[in-house]
N, C-alpha and C positions, 0 to 999 in steps of 0.2 A: 634796341641794340646800339651800342656806341659806335661811332665812326672812327676808325683807326686814324691816328695822327700821322702815320707813315705807312707805306705799303709793306706787306709782309716780305720777308727775305725769301724770294722765290727765284733768285738769279741763277743762271746756268754757270757752272764752273768755267773759268777761262780756258781750260784745256779742251773744252768742247766748242770753242769759238768757231763759228761758220759751219758747224756740222749740221746736216739736214736730218731731223729726226723722223722724216717720213719713211715708213718701211718700203723697201723695194718690192716691185711685183715678183711673184713667185716664178722661177724658171719653169718651162714646160715639163722638164724631166724631174721636178721636185716631187717627193713622195706625197701622194694625195691622201686626204683624210678618209678614214673608213666611214661606212654609212653611219655607224654609231657615233663616231667622233663628230661627223657633220651635224647630226641632230643636236648634239650638246653644244658645240661651238657656236652654231647659229640659232640656238634656242627655238627650234622649229615648233615645239608643242606650245610654248608660251605665245609665240607669234600667231599661230592659228587661233588660239583661244581669244586673244585680244581682237583679232580681225572679226571673229564671229560675234563677240560681245558688242563691238562697235557697229555691226551690221554694214560694214563697208564692202562695196562691190568692185571698185576699181583701185587696185593696190599697186603703187609704184615702189620698186625695190631699188634702193640707192646703195651701191657698193663703192668703196675706195678702189683705186687701181690694183692694189696688192691682193684684193679679194675677188676680183672679177673672174679669176680662174675657177672659183667655186660657184659663181653665179648660176650657171645652168643647173647644177645639182641642187642648189638651194631652191631654185624655182620649181624644179620637179618634185622635191620633197614637200614644199608648201602646197603645190597643186594637188598632190596625191592625198595629203591629210585633209585639205579643205573638201575634196570630193567625198572622202570617207565621212566627214562630219555632216555634209549635206545628205548623204545616203542614210545616215543614222537618224537624222531629223525626219526624212521622208517616210521611213519605215515605222515611225512612231515609237521608237525605243524610249523607255521611261527615263525622263530627265534629259534626253538628247536635245530637245528643242530649246532648253534653257541652259546656256553654258554655266559652268560652275562659278558661283559668286555673283551671278546676275539675277535680279528680280524679274519675274515674268512681265511682259509688256501688256498693259491693259488698254482696251479701247475706251473711248469716252463713254459709250453706252455700256452699262453693266450687262454681263452675260455674253458679250461679243467674244471674249477670250475663248470660252469653251467652243463656240461656233467655229472660230478660226482653227482651233486644234483639230476638230472633226474634219474641217475642210481639207486640212493637210494630209488626211488619210484617204482621200477619195481615190478610186481606181481610175487611172487615166483612160481616155478613149482609145479605141483601136488605132494603132499607128503612132500614138504619142509615146514619148520617151518617159521612163519612170524618173522619180526624183524631182529635183528643182528644175524649173524652166530656165531658158537662156537668160532671161532678165534677172533671175535670182542668183545666177552663178557668179562667184567671185572671179575676177579676171586680173591676172598678174602681169606686170610690165617691168622689165629690167631697164633702168635709165642708163643711157650711154654717157658721153662726155658731159660732166656737170658744169654749170655756169660759174661755180665758186670753188673754193677749196673743198676737199673731201670731208672736212670736219663740219661743214655747214650743210644744212638741209636745203636741197635745191627745189624750192617750190615752183620756180619758173619751168624747169624741165618737166616736173610732175603735172603741171597744168596743161602742158601740150597734149597729154593723153587723158585729160579731164579726170585726174586721180581724185579719189575721195580720202585717201590716207597715204602716207609715205612710211615705209619701213627703212630706217637708216641704220646701216651696219658700220661697225668699227669706231674709230676715234671721232669724238664730237665735242664741240665747244658748248653745246646745249643752249645756243642762242634761241630766244623765243621766236616762234614762227608767226606769220601774220595771218595766214588763211587756212592752212591745212593742219589736221592733227598728225602727230608723229608717233610711231612705235620705235623706240630706240633699242637696238640690239648691239650692245657693246662688243659682243663675242668674248670667248674665253681663250686666252693665249697662254702658252706654257711659260714658266719663269723658274729658272734654277735658283734655289734659295741661298746656297752657300756664298756665291759671289755678291749677292745683295747684302747679306749680313756683313761680309768682309768690307765692302765699300762703305757701309754705314759706320762701322767701327773706325775706319780711317778718317771719316769726316767728323765723327762725334766721339772722340776718345773718352770723354768724361761720362760716367754712367748716370750722373744725376742731371745732365744737361737737358733743358726743356726742348723737345722736338715734336713737331706736328708731322705725322706720317701720312703722305698722300701718294696717289698713283694715277697714272693716266687711266682713262675709263676702261681701256681694254685689259687692264691688269688689276682692277679694283677687287676682283675675287681673291687676290693674293694678299691683300692688306692684312687681314686677320692672321694669316699664317706668318707673315713677317713680324707682326706685332708680338705674337706669341713667342717666336724665337728670340726676339730682343728682350722680352720680359724674362725669359728663361735664363739668359746669360747675365742678367743683372741690371738692365736699364730700368729706371724707376719713374721717369717723367716723360713718357712718350704718349702722345694722344693720337689715336687712329681715327681718320676721317671716314665719312661715308658720302656717297654721291647723292645730292638732292638737286632739284630743279629750282635754284634760287640764285640768280645772277647778282643780287644785291648783298649776298652774304659777304662778310669780311674776307673769306676765302671763297671766291665765286663758285657756286654749285657744289660746295662742300660743307659739311657740318664743322662747327668750331667748338672749342671748350666752353663749358657752361659759364665760366667767368667772363669770357668774351661776349657770349650771348647776352648776359645780363648787364654788360657795360662796366663791370668791376675791374677788368684788366684788358690789356691790349696784346695784339700779336706783334711780333718783331723782336 
């Protein structure tokens, strides 16, 4: 991949000079998400699946200030779904012990896998609780004030509770972590389409102008919709990016056109 001779044009328009892009915390009387919206916005099912696949037991949940209002409900939703998953495993439901997309874990000695499966179905002794033991239960922790900006993963705060993984919510710079694995949940935020298209047309009046379409990670799910709308009204040379974990990319953590990838052309 060729190294650009100049940085891409990613400057903020001067009319936004000194504006802080950090979203303000939600007021206490703001409309709260419905249970269904919460599951979608915070990707509860995917998070539970990745926690189970990683077999992590101590999970740190890192929220930016503006999402802390939803933190208790997200905690409760994750806790409930993790308990349901453990219960499914303990009752020996077909396929429940191996999450979707994960190969079964084999012991070094052949034949141990079947033995382990049978052992998981043993009837507990009198007085014992059913399902997983305390040592097997996932434990969730909501991190309080973080040591860095909210876009950075706070490994220091997570290590205070001996976390084995961090679930990071909201905006992120996708900087590599040194010690702990991270589950990124960008969240899904609403975006009115018409003002975006209008602003794009004002900034790029020529329909054949070459434009790379990017979005902050909390709005990446809208990129395709914006791209389709621009293509429909006649823009012919717009490239839509996707989020990747590649800080060395010419557009950090974003895909680039094939010509740039192959070193045949430059951004800018």
